[in-house]
C-alpha positions as CSV (number, residue, x, y, z in Angstrom):
1,M,125.4,87.7,144.8
2,P,124.0,86.6,148.2
3,V,126.3,85.3,150.9
4,L,124.6,81.8,150.8
5,P,125.0,80.3,147.3
6,D,122.1,79.3,145.1
7,Q,121.6,75.4,145.5
8,H,120.4,75.3,142.0
9,V,123.7,76.8,140.7
10,I,125.5,74.3,142.8
11,N,123.6,71.4,141.4
12,Q,124.5,72.7,137.9
13,I,128.2,72.9,138.7
14,F,128.2,69.3,139.9
15,S,126.3,68.0,137.0
16,G,128.7,69.7,134.8
17,R,126.2,72.1,133.2
18,Y,127.0,75.5,134.5
19,A,128.4,77.6,131.7
20,D,129.6,80.6,133.7
21,P,131.9,79.3,136.4
22,F,133.8,82.5,137.1
23,S,130.5,84.3,138.1
24,F,130.2,81.8,141.0
25,L,133.6,80.2,141.8
26,G,136.6,81.9,143.3
27,M,136.7,85.1,145.3
28,H,133.8,87.6,145.0
29,E,132.9,90.8,146.7
30,V,129.6,90.5,148.4
31,A,127.8,93.0,150.9
32,A,129.4,91.4,154.0
33,G,132.9,91.3,152.7
34,L,134.9,88.7,150.5
35,E,133.6,85.3,149.8
36,V,135.6,82.4,148.5
37,R,133.8,79.5,146.9
38,A,135.8,76.3,145.6
39,L,134.6,72.9,144.2
40,L,136.8,70.4,145.7
41,P,135.2,66.8,145.5
42,D,135.9,64.5,148.5
43,A,137.9,67.2,150.4
44,D,137.7,67.0,154.1
45,E,138.9,70.7,155.0
46,V,139.7,73.7,153.2
47,W,141.6,76.9,154.3
48,V,142.1,80.2,152.5
49,I,145.9,81.2,152.6
50,D,147.0,84.8,151.9
51,T,149.8,84.2,149.4
52,Q,151.8,87.4,150.5
53,K,151.5,86.7,154.2
54,Q,151.6,82.9,153.8
55,S,149.2,82.5,156.7
56,R,145.6,81.2,157.0
57,V,142.8,83.9,156.8
58,A,139.7,81.9,156.7
59,E,138.3,78.3,156.8
60,L,135.8,77.3,154.1
61,R,132.9,75.2,155.4
62,R,131.5,72.4,153.4
63,Y,128.3,73.8,151.9
64,D,127.4,70.7,150.0
65,D,128.5,67.0,150.9
66,R,129.6,66.5,147.3
67,G,132.5,68.8,147.9
68,F,131.4,72.4,147.5
69,F,133.1,74.8,150.0
70,V,132.3,78.5,150.9
71,G,133.6,81.0,153.4
72,L,133.2,84.7,154.2
73,M,136.0,87.1,155.2
74,P,133.9,90.0,156.6
75,R,136.8,92.4,157.5
76,R,138.3,92.3,154.0
77,K,137.0,94.3,151.1
78,K,139.7,94.3,148.5
79,S,140.6,91.1,146.6
80,F,143.9,89.5,147.1
81,S,146.0,86.7,145.8
82,Y,145.3,83.5,147.7
83,Q,145.7,79.8,147.7
84,L,143.9,77.0,149.2
85,E,145.1,74.6,151.8
86,V,143.1,71.3,151.2
87,R,143.0,68.1,153.4
88,W,142.0,64.9,151.7
89,G,142.2,62.3,154.4
90,D,145.5,62.4,156.0
91,N,147.2,64.3,153.2
92,R,147.3,68.2,153.0
93,Y,148.1,70.2,149.9
94,V,148.5,73.8,149.1
95,I,146.9,74.5,145.7
96,D,146.3,77.5,143.5
97,D,142.7,78.2,142.6
98,A,142.0,78.4,138.8
99,Y,139.1,80.7,139.5
100,R,141.2,83.5,141.0
101,F,142.7,84.5,137.9
102,G,141.2,87.1,135.6
103,P,140.7,87.1,131.9
104,L,143.6,85.8,129.8
105,L,143.1,86.9,126.1
106,E,144.0,90.5,125.6
107,E,141.6,92.8,123.5
108,L,143.7,92.9,120.5
109,D,144.1,89.2,120.3
110,I,140.3,88.8,120.6
111,W,139.8,91.3,117.7
112,L,142.3,89.7,115.5
113,L,141.1,86.1,116.1
114,A,137.6,87.1,115.4
115,E,138.7,89.0,112.2
116,G,140.7,86.0,111.0
117,T,143.9,88.1,110.6
118,H,146.0,86.9,113.7
119,L,149.2,85.9,112.1
120,R,150.0,83.5,115.1
121,P,146.8,82.2,116.4
122,Y,148.7,79.2,117.8
123,E,150.3,81.6,120.4
124,K,147.0,82.3,122.1
125,L,144.8,79.2,121.2
126,G,145.6,75.7,122.6
127,A,147.6,74.8,125.6
128,H,150.5,77.1,126.8
129,P,152.7,76.4,129.8
130,L,153.3,79.8,131.6
131,T,153.8,81.6,134.7
132,L,150.8,83.9,135.8
133,D,151.1,86.0,138.8
134,G,154.0,84.0,140.1
135,V,152.1,80.8,139.7
136,E,153.2,78.0,137.2
137,G,150.4,76.3,135.1
138,V,149.0,76.1,131.8
139,M,146.7,78.4,129.9
140,F,144.0,76.6,127.8
141,A,141.9,78.3,125.1
142,V,139.5,76.7,122.6
143,W,137.1,78.2,120.0
144,A,133.4,76.8,120.6
145,P,131.0,79.6,120.3
146,N,127.9,77.5,120.2
147,A,128.8,75.2,123.1
148,T,126.9,75.5,126.3
149,R,129.9,74.5,128.5
150,V,133.4,73.6,127.9
151,S,135.8,72.1,130.4
152,V,139.5,71.1,130.4
153,V,140.0,67.3,131.4
154,G,143.1,65.6,131.8
155,D,145.2,63.3,134.0
156,F,145.6,66.2,136.3
157,N,142.0,66.3,137.3
158,Y,140.8,62.7,136.9
159,W,139.3,63.5,133.5
160,D,136.4,65.1,135.4
161,G,134.6,67.7,133.4
162,R,133.0,69.3,136.6
163,R,136.4,70.4,138.1
164,H,137.7,72.8,135.4
165,P,134.9,74.5,133.5
166,M,136.2,77.4,131.3
167,R,135.4,81.0,131.0
168,L,133.6,82.0,127.7
169,R,134.8,85.2,126.0
170,R,131.5,86.2,124.4
171,E,133.3,88.7,122.1
172,N,134.6,85.9,120.0
173,G,133.3,82.5,121.3
174,I,136.7,81.4,122.8
175,W,136.6,79.5,126.1
176,E,139.8,80.2,128.3
177,L,141.1,78.9,131.6
178,F,144.5,79.0,133.4
179,I,145.0,75.8,135.5
180,P,147.8,76.1,138.1
181,A,150.3,73.1,138.4
182,V,149.6,71.4,135.2
183,R,152.8,70.5,133.7
184,E,154.4,70.0,130.1
185,G,153.7,66.3,129.0
186,Q,150.5,65.8,130.7
187,L,147.4,64.7,128.7
188,Y,144.2,66.7,128.2
189,K,141.0,67.0,126.1
190,F,138.1,69.6,126.0
191,E,134.9,68.1,127.3
192,I,132.1,70.1,125.4
193,I,128.5,70.0,126.1
194,D,127.1,71.3,122.7
195,C,124.3,73.3,121.7
196,R,122.2,70.4,121.7
197,G,123.0,69.2,125.1
198,N,125.3,66.4,123.8
199,L,128.7,65.8,125.7
200,S,131.8,64.9,123.8
201,L,135.6,64.7,124.4
202,R,137.7,66.5,121.8
203,A,141.3,66.8,121.1
204,D,142.6,70.3,121.1
205,P,142.7,71.6,117.5
206,Y,145.8,73.6,118.3
207,A,147.6,70.9,120.2
208,F,151.4,70.7,119.6
209,E,151.6,67.1,120.3
210,A,149.1,64.3,120.3
211,Q,149.1,60.8,121.6
212,M,150.0,57.8,119.5
213,R,147.1,56.4,117.7
214,P,144.7,54.9,118.4
215,E,144.6,57.0,121.6
216,T,143.4,60.5,120.9
217,A,144.4,62.7,123.8
218,S,146.4,65.9,123.3
219,V,149.7,66.5,125.2
220,V,150.8,69.8,126.8
221,R,153.8,71.0,125.2
222,Q,155.8,74.3,124.9
223,L,155.4,76.1,121.7
224,P,158.6,75.4,119.6
225,A,161.0,78.3,119.5
226,P,161.2,80.1,116.2
227,V,163.8,79.0,113.5
228,A,165.8,81.7,111.7
229,F,165.6,81.6,108.0
230,S,169.2,81.3,106.7
231,D,170.4,83.0,103.5
232,D,171.5,79.5,102.2
233,R,168.0,78.2,102.6
234,R,166.3,81.3,101.0
235,K,168.6,80.9,98.0
236,A,167.9,77.3,97.5
237,N,164.2,78.0,97.0
238,Q,164.7,80.7,94.3
239,F,163.5,80.5,90.7
240,N,166.9,80.7,89.2
241,Q,168.2,77.7,91.4
242,P,168.4,74.0,90.8
243,I,165.5,72.4,92.6
244,S,165.4,68.6,92.7
245,V,162.9,67.1,95.3
246,Y,162.9,63.7,96.9
247,E,159.4,62.9,98.0
248,V,159.2,60.7,100.9
249,H,156.7,58.7,103.1
250,L,158.5,58.4,106.4
251,G,156.9,55.4,107.6
252,S,157.9,53.2,104.5
253,W,161.1,54.6,103.0
254,R,162.9,52.1,105.4
255,R,161.9,50.0,108.0
256,H,163.5,47.9,110.7
257,A,164.2,44.4,109.1
258,A,163.5,42.4,112.3
259,N,160.1,43.7,113.1
260,N,159.0,45.9,110.1
261,Y,158.7,48.7,112.5
262,W,159.1,52.5,111.6
263,L,162.4,54.3,111.9
264,S,162.3,57.0,114.3
265,Y,163.0,60.6,113.6
266,G,166.4,60.3,115.0
267,E,167.2,57.3,112.8
268,L,165.7,59.0,109.7
269,A,168.0,62.2,110.5
270,Q,170.9,59.8,110.0
271,E,169.9,57.4,107.4
272,L,167.5,59.3,105.1
273,V,169.3,62.7,105.2
274,S,172.7,61.1,104.4
275,Y,171.0,59.1,101.7
276,V,169.4,62.2,100.0
277,K,172.5,64.2,100.3
278,W,174.4,61.4,98.6
279,M,171.9,61.2,95.8
280,G,172.5,64.9,94.9
281,F,168.8,66.0,95.7
282,T,168.3,69.6,96.9
283,H,165.2,69.3,98.8
284,I,163.2,66.6,100.7
285,E,159.4,66.7,100.5
286,L,157.6,64.9,103.3
287,M,154.2,63.4,102.8
288,P,152.0,64.8,105.5
289,I,153.3,64.4,109.0
290,N,150.4,66.1,110.8
291,E,148.9,63.8,113.3
292,H,146.2,61.5,111.6
293,P,144.2,58.6,112.9
294,F,144.5,56.4,109.8
295,D,147.7,55.0,108.5
296,G,146.1,54.1,105.2
297,S,145.4,57.8,104.5
298,W,149.3,58.3,104.4
299,G,148.7,61.5,106.3
300,Y,146.2,63.1,103.9
301,Q,143.4,62.9,106.4
302,P,145.0,65.0,109.1
303,L,143.3,65.9,112.6
304,G,146.2,67.3,114.6
305,M,147.2,70.0,112.2
306,Y,149.7,71.5,114.8
307,A,151.2,68.2,115.9
308,P,154.0,66.1,114.2
309,T,152.8,62.6,114.3
310,R,154.0,60.5,117.2
311,R,154.6,57.6,115.0
312,Y,158.3,58.4,114.6
313,G,158.9,60.3,117.8
314,S,158.2,63.5,119.8
315,P,158.0,67.0,118.4
316,E,161.5,67.8,119.7
317,E,162.8,64.7,117.7
318,F,160.9,65.9,114.5
319,K,162.6,69.3,114.9
320,A,165.9,67.7,115.4
321,F,165.2,65.8,112.2
322,I,164.5,69.1,110.4
323,D,167.7,70.7,111.9
324,A,169.7,67.6,110.5
325,V,168.3,68.1,107.0
326,H,169.4,71.9,107.1
327,D,172.8,70.9,108.5
328,A,173.3,68.7,105.5
329,G,172.6,71.6,103.2
330,L,169.1,70.6,102.1
331,N,165.8,72.2,102.3
332,V,162.5,70.7,103.5
333,I,159.0,70.8,101.8
334,L,156.0,69.7,103.9
335,D,153.1,68.3,102.2
336,W,150.1,70.3,103.7
337,V,146.5,69.4,103.5
338,P,144.1,72.3,104.1
339,G,141.7,70.8,101.7
340,H,139.7,68.3,104.0
341,F,139.7,66.6,107.4
342,P,138.2,63.3,108.7
343,S,135.0,63.0,110.7
344,D,136.5,61.2,113.6
345,S,134.4,61.8,116.8
346,H,137.4,63.4,118.7
347,G,138.3,65.8,115.8
348,L,136.7,69.0,114.4
349,A,133.5,67.5,112.9
350,Q,130.4,69.2,114.6
351,F,132.8,70.6,117.1
352,D,130.3,72.6,119.2
353,G,127.2,70.8,117.9
354,T,127.2,72.9,114.8
355,A,129.1,72.8,111.5
356,L,131.9,75.0,113.0
357,Y,135.0,74.1,110.9
358,E,133.1,72.5,107.9
359,Y,130.4,73.7,105.6
360,A,126.9,72.8,106.9
361,D,125.5,71.7,103.6
362,P,127.0,68.4,102.4
363,R,126.9,69.8,98.9
364,E,129.7,72.1,100.0
365,G,131.1,70.3,103.2
366,Y,131.5,66.7,102.2
367,H,134.2,65.3,99.9
368,Q,132.7,62.3,98.1
369,D,136.0,61.1,97.0
370,W,137.6,60.8,100.3
371,N,134.6,60.5,102.7
372,T,135.8,63.6,104.5
373,L,134.7,67.0,105.4
374,I,135.7,70.3,103.7
375,Y,136.7,73.3,105.7
376,N,134.4,76.4,105.7
377,Y,137.0,78.8,104.2
378,G,134.4,81.7,104.3
379,R,134.6,81.6,108.2
380,H,137.3,84.0,109.5
381,E,138.3,81.7,112.4
382,V,138.6,78.6,110.2
383,R,140.8,80.7,107.7
384,N,142.8,81.8,110.6
385,F,143.3,78.3,111.9
386,L,144.5,77.1,108.6
387,S,146.7,80.0,107.4
388,G,148.2,80.2,110.9
389,N,149.1,76.5,110.6
390,G,151.1,77.1,107.5
391,F,152.7,80.0,109.1
392,Y,153.4,77.8,112.2
393,W,155.4,75.0,110.5
394,I,157.6,77.5,108.6
395,E,158.4,79.8,111.5
396,R,158.4,77.2,114.4
397,Y,160.1,74.1,112.6
398,G,162.0,75.7,109.9
399,I,160.0,74.3,107.0
400,D,161.2,75.8,103.8
401,G,158.2,75.3,101.7
402,L,154.5,74.0,101.8
403,R,153.2,71.8,99.0
404,V,149.4,72.3,99.2
405,D,147.6,69.2,98.4
406,A,144.5,69.0,96.1
407,V,144.1,72.6,95.3
408,A,141.5,71.9,92.5
409,S,139.3,70.3,95.1
410,M,139.3,73.5,97.1
411,I,138.9,76.1,94.4
412,Y,135.9,74.4,92.5
413,R,132.5,73.8,94.1
414,D,131.7,71.2,91.5
415,Y,135.0,69.2,92.0
416,S,134.0,65.6,91.3
417,R,130.4,66.4,91.6
418,K,127.5,65.8,89.2
419,E,124.8,68.5,88.3
420,G,122.7,69.1,91.1
421,Q,125.4,67.9,93.7
422,W,126.9,71.4,94.1
423,I,125.8,74.8,95.1
424,P,127.0,77.7,92.9
425,N,128.9,80.7,94.4
426,Y,127.4,84.1,95.0
427,Y,127.6,85.0,91.4
428,G,126.3,81.6,90.0
429,G,129.9,80.3,89.2
430,R,131.6,77.1,90.0
431,E,134.5,78.7,91.8
432,N,134.9,78.6,95.7
433,L,135.6,82.3,96.1
434,E,136.2,81.6,99.9
435,A,138.8,79.1,99.1
436,I,140.5,81.2,96.5
437,S,140.5,84.2,99.0
438,F,141.9,81.9,101.8
439,L,144.8,80.7,99.4
440,R,145.6,84.2,98.4
441,Y,145.7,85.4,101.9
442,T,147.9,82.6,103.0
443,N,150.4,82.9,100.1
444,Q,150.6,86.7,100.6
445,T,151.1,86.4,104.3
446,I,153.9,83.8,103.9
447,G,155.5,85.8,101.3
448,R,155.3,89.0,103.2
449,E,156.2,87.9,106.8
450,L,158.5,84.8,106.0
451,G,160.6,85.9,103.1
452,G,162.4,82.8,101.6
453,A,159.7,80.2,102.2
454,V,157.7,79.1,99.1
455,T,154.4,77.4,98.4
456,L,153.7,74.7,95.8
457,A,150.4,74.0,94.4
458,E,149.0,70.6,93.3
459,E,146.6,71.9,90.9
460,S,145.4,69.5,88.3
461,T,143.4,71.8,86.1
462,D,144.2,74.9,83.9
463,Y,143.2,77.3,86.4
464,P,144.8,80.5,85.2
465,G,147.5,82.4,87.2
466,V,148.3,79.7,89.9
467,T,151.8,81.2,90.3
468,M,150.7,84.8,89.5
469,P,150.5,87.3,92.4
470,P,147.0,88.0,93.8
471,E,147.3,91.5,92.7
472,A,147.4,90.2,89.2
473,N,144.3,88.0,89.8
474,G,146.5,85.0,90.6
475,L,146.6,82.5,93.6
476,G,150.1,83.6,94.7
477,F,151.9,80.3,94.7
478,H,155.4,80.3,93.9
479,Y,155.4,76.9,92.0
480,K,152.8,74.6,90.4
481,W,153.1,70.9,89.9
482,N,152.9,70.2,86.0
483,M,150.3,67.6,85.9
484,G,149.7,67.9,82.4
485,W,153.4,67.3,81.4
486,M,153.4,64.3,83.8
487,N,150.3,62.7,82.1
488,D,151.3,63.3,78.7
489,T,154.9,62.1,78.9
490,L,153.9,58.9,80.8
491,R,151.2,58.2,78.3
492,Y,154.0,58.5,75.6
493,M,156.5,56.2,77.5
494,Q,154.0,53.5,77.9
495,L,153.6,53.1,74.3
496,D,155.3,50.5,72.3
497,P,158.3,52.4,70.5
498,V,156.9,51.3,67.2
499,H,153.7,53.4,67.9
500,R,155.5,56.5,69.6
501,K,155.8,58.2,66.1
502,Y,151.9,58.5,66.1
503,H,152.0,60.3,69.5
504,H,155.1,62.6,69.0
505,N,153.2,65.6,70.3
506,L,152.8,64.2,73.7
507,L,156.4,65.0,74.3
508,T,156.5,68.3,72.6
509,F,153.2,69.8,73.7
510,G,154.5,70.7,77.2
511,V,156.9,73.3,75.9
512,L,153.8,75.2,74.5
513,Y,152.7,76.1,77.9
514,A,155.9,75.5,79.9
515,Y,156.1,79.4,80.6
516,S,152.6,80.0,81.7
517,E,153.4,78.9,85.2
518,N,156.5,78.3,87.3
519,F,156.4,74.6,86.9
520,I,157.7,71.5,88.8
521,L,157.7,68.3,87.0
522,P,156.4,65.6,89.3
523,I,156.7,61.9,89.4
524,S,155.0,61.6,92.7
525,H,153.5,58.8,95.0
526,D,150.2,59.0,93.0
527,E,151.8,57.6,89.9
528,V,152.9,54.3,91.7
529,V,149.9,53.2,93.4
530,H,146.3,52.1,93.0
531,G,147.0,49.6,90.3
532,K,149.2,52.2,88.2
533,G,152.1,49.9,88.6
534,S,155.7,51.1,89.2
535,M,157.7,53.5,86.9
536,L,159.5,50.5,85.7
537,D,156.2,48.6,85.2
538,K,154.9,51.4,82.9
539,M,157.9,51.0,80.5
540,P,157.2,48.6,77.5
541,G,159.4,45.8,76.2
542,D,161.5,43.2,77.7
543,A,163.6,43.8,80.9
544,W,166.4,45.5,79.0
545,Q,164.1,47.8,77.2
546,K,162.1,48.6,80.3
547,F,165.4,49.8,82.1
548,A,166.6,51.7,79.2
549,N,163.3,53.4,78.5
550,L,163.2,54.5,82.2
551,R,166.8,55.9,81.9
552,A,165.9,57.8,78.8
553,Y,162.8,59.1,80.2
554,Y,164.7,60.6,83.4
555,G,167.4,62.0,81.2
556,F,164.5,63.9,79.2
557,M,163.0,64.9,82.4
558,W,166.0,66.4,84.2
559,A,166.8,68.4,81.0
560,H,163.2,69.7,80.3
561,P,162.3,73.2,81.5
562,G,160.8,73.0,85.3
563,K,162.1,72.1,88.6
564,K,162.2,68.2,89.4
565,L,160.4,65.9,91.8
566,L,160.9,62.1,92.3
567,F,159.0,59.8,94.5
568,M,161.1,57.5,96.7
569,G,161.9,54.2,95.2
570,C,161.7,55.5,91.7
571,E,165.3,56.5,91.8
572,F,166.3,52.7,91.7
573,A,163.4,51.5,89.6
574,Q,161.6,49.6,92.3
575,G,159.7,46.7,90.5
576,R,156.5,46.8,92.5
577,E,154.0,49.5,93.4
578,W,154.5,51.5,96.6
579,D,153.0,49.9,99.7
580,F,153.0,52.2,102.9
581,N,152.9,49.0,105.1
582,Y,156.5,48.0,103.9
583,S,159.9,49.2,103.4
584,L,161.1,50.0,99.8
585,D,162.8,47.0,98.2
586,W,166.4,48.1,99.1
587,H,167.6,44.4,98.4
588,L,167.4,45.3,94.6
589,L,170.4,47.3,95.1
590,E,172.5,44.4,96.6
591,E,173.7,43.2,93.2
592,P,176.7,45.5,92.5
593,Y,176.4,45.6,88.8
594,G,172.5,45.1,88.6
595,W,170.2,47.2,86.5
596,H,168.5,48.9,89.6
597,K,171.9,49.9,90.7
598,G,172.5,51.4,87.3
599,V,169.3,53.4,87.4
600,Q,170.2,54.7,90.9
601,H,173.6,55.9,89.7
602,L,172.0,57.6,86.8
603,V,169.6,59.6,88.9
604,R,172.5,60.5,91.2
605,D,174.6,61.8,88.2
606,L,171.6,63.5,86.8
607,N,171.1,65.4,90.0
608,F,174.7,66.5,90.3
609,C,175.0,67.3,86.5
610,Y,171.8,69.3,86.8
611,R,173.2,71.3,89.8
612,D,176.5,71.8,87.9
613,Q,175.1,73.1,84.7
614,S,173.3,76.4,85.0
615,A,171.8,76.1,81.7
616,L,169.5,73.4,82.9
617,Y,167.8,75.5,85.7
618,E,168.7,79.1,85.6
619,L,166.1,80.2,83.0
620,D,163.6,77.5,83.8
621,F,160.7,80.0,83.6
622,N,161.9,82.2,80.8
623,P,161.7,81.1,77.0
624,R,165.2,82.4,76.4
625,G,166.3,79.4,78.2
626,F,164.9,76.7,75.7
627,E,165.1,76.2,72.0
628,W,164.1,73.2,69.9
629,L,166.7,71.9,67.6
630,V,164.8,68.8,66.3
631,V,161.1,68.8,67.0
632,D,159.5,67.1,64.0
633,D,161.4,63.9,63.6
634,Y,158.5,61.7,64.6
635,E,159.5,58.9,62.3
636,N,162.6,58.2,64.5
637,S,161.0,59.4,67.7
638,I,164.0,61.8,68.1
639,F,163.8,65.0,70.2
640,A,166.8,67.5,70.5
641,F,166.7,70.9,72.3
642,A,169.1,73.4,73.7
643,R,169.2,74.7,77.2
644,R,170.7,78.0,78.0
645,D,171.6,80.2,81.0
646,E,171.8,83.8,81.5
647,Q,175.4,84.1,80.0
648,G,174.4,82.2,77.0
649,N,176.1,78.9,78.0
650,E,174.5,76.1,76.0
651,L,173.8,72.5,76.6
652,I,172.3,70.3,73.9
653,V,169.9,67.5,74.9
654,I,169.0,64.6,72.5
655,S,166.6,61.7,73.2
656,N,166.0,58.7,71.2
657,F,162.9,56.9,72.1
658,T,163.3,53.9,69.9
659,P,165.4,50.7,70.4
660,V,167.4,51.6,67.2
661,P,170.7,53.4,67.5
662,R,171.1,56.3,65.2
663,Y,174.6,56.8,63.6
664,G,175.6,59.9,61.9
665,Y,172.5,61.8,62.9
666,R,172.9,65.5,61.9
667,I,171.7,68.3,64.1
668,G,172.0,72.0,63.3
669,V,173.4,74.0,66.2
670,S,173.6,77.7,66.7
671,R,177.5,77.8,67.9
672,P,180.5,76.0,66.2
673,G,183.0,74.4,68.3
674,R,183.7,71.2,70.3
675,Y,180.9,69.5,72.2
676,H,181.6,67.2,75.3
677,E,179.3,64.3,76.0
678,I,178.7,64.9,79.6
679,M,175.7,62.5,80.2
680,N,174.6,59.4,78.3
681,T,171.8,57.3,79.9
682,D,173.0,54.3,77.7
683,S,176.4,54.2,79.4
684,H,177.7,50.9,80.7
685,Y,177.9,52.5,84.1
686,Y,174.1,52.7,84.1
687,R,174.0,49.2,82.7
688,G,173.2,50.3,79.2
689,S,174.6,49.2,75.8
690,N,177.4,51.8,75.8
691,V,176.8,53.2,72.6
692,G,178.0,56.9,72.4
693,N,180.2,59.4,71.0
694,Q,183.4,58.5,72.7
695,G,183.5,61.8,74.7
696,Y,183.6,64.6,72.1
697,V,182.1,65.7,68.8
698,Y,182.9,68.7,66.7
699,T,180.7,70.9,64.6
700,E,181.1,70.8,60.7
701,P,180.2,73.8,58.4
702,Y,177.2,71.9,57.0
703,A,173.9,73.6,57.1
704,S,171.2,71.7,58.8
705,H,167.9,72.5,60.5
706,H,168.2,76.3,59.3
707,R,171.5,76.6,60.8
708,E,175.0,77.1,59.3
709,H,176.7,74.6,61.5
710,S,175.8,71.2,62.5
711,L,176.9,68.1,64.6
712,S,177.1,64.4,63.3
713,V,176.1,62.4,66.3
714,V,175.7,58.8,67.6
715,I,172.3,58.5,69.4
716,P,172.2,55.5,71.5
717,P,168.9,53.3,71.5
718,L,166.4,54.3,74.0
719,A,168.7,56.9,75.5
720,T,169.2,60.6,76.2
721,I,172.5,62.3,75.9
722,Y,173.7,65.8,77.0
723,L,176.4,67.7,74.9
724,R,178.0,70.7,76.4
725,R,179.8,73.3,74.2
726,E,183.3,73.9,75.3
727,D,186.0,76.4,74.1
728,V,188.9,74.7,72.7
């Protein structure tokens, strides 16, 4: 490098078009000694300070009137730590030069990031406050291999892309830069000149905090500290434990009455957590809280995958909310969306001028249903970005499980596409082999490295082995939403009772495949939007019958094999569809003895009964835990079955889905004795007609249903009852 800098290079730097700033700026050994070059627009005077001696060693002269300075130290041959003393007008500042620091990423990290197997890519990419060579600042790193120049811009450099161009690590296409004196809480973006010469401002894909929409900058934040996985949290996720999930959209569970504004994370930590605990649920499932630009997507079109949304508070406040959930003895499931992302200009779309995060061909990379883009799961860095994100929420925030949204849209190339609108895989099939590999890798990694955390698949097809391990050709999820059971049972419940006998199989069919996967029975937000009506609306008949039908259905659901999930508002039979713009209709509970209050009390009691009776959950995924007692009484729409636990303790469940009470109905049972009616959805406490068995029934030595002993029971109208055998 000559002593006199190349004017052409200086011009490129001032125009923001120079891609290799470290080859030019900073301290360099030249034939005549050491030369320091600095870009300091509008500066009047610049001195080099020897950091160790704290003394001036050379004055830099203004080589270009726009603010480029250069100076030679002819008697020095060995590079040293230095600072710059800069005078702007009457003010003098001592600053550290970003271009005196060497490469930041270590070779192992470069290798793992390029290979797509870095467990914690968020520890290296993004913005990280740290101290380097005794200097406090922030290390920035972003993957943009096809960009011609990337700069960090923010409120610390006047959003001027000329001031802090980054170093390109050609080994893996990551740009990096340590900027001294940048502080936590400051705003930043990456200014990218892409491979086509276009300039754009992009939010950091790995940002730990983002501005409140509609603003789009990233915020410098420390990486949250790891959260230890307690034994209680591990146990609560296990297959043989009761799992009853309350699904919540934080922005509309409850709002401030005065201005319809959201509750904060802090307010939710008090109000939501105490309510869920009181209701007896074991888990809270949060609809996506990743930062997202459009409220109406409910979080299902995320851009800030590593940033909790600012709508309800800061990341620290979100973490405190999760801590409050755990302190209450509850677990947290996060709705996670690795299936698609929006095309907003500040996000991932065409990030460096190429289809970097998405598939290039719209037949692979465009979601027709949601007008969004599809991640390129075959690219190592994209897989690492996503799998690392799942790891991040569990390790750094204490999330107990990830519910993976729209798995079917990921694993099928022809999902929601007509012939000719999709591209077959390498073997000519319809499966997205890259997405399947990504899901297996993510599930394996979480299972191996974060023992106790679980993943749950919303998978709407009959893809085999969703909850089988990858080594058995499965996807490796712990649980799968049972969409078939949900659709069949809701179809049944929407029928007028007089027609139900012709569709009896809709309630029995689910048991035929109940043990093919580890199922969760979901009544989610998807069932109470887009014209589908509320759960109460789905029920036929007059008001009394609607509430009775719903209570009977919940009683049947809580006793059926499979873990439980219920969307907010369904627990008190909200009358209207869910609307994310407004609070739930809590006023419906103001009537002390109203029907809505009755449904709420029923769901609460169902939860506590479910948790108290191991027969209802311990063998959820083992056929030994279930036996039909009455499966073919379609004329009366009666269903009866037994649930058992590992010790053989038995609970009998009987449902009557007609408005006609059945007196003296005989059911054969395996074990003689006294049976206690521990649950009756027709109880007056739940605003039912209070028909029942007055507490206890006793077996008689009359053969029925191929059994030597039987019970003669009263089955209330449109109701479900639970009978527990007790030793006299």
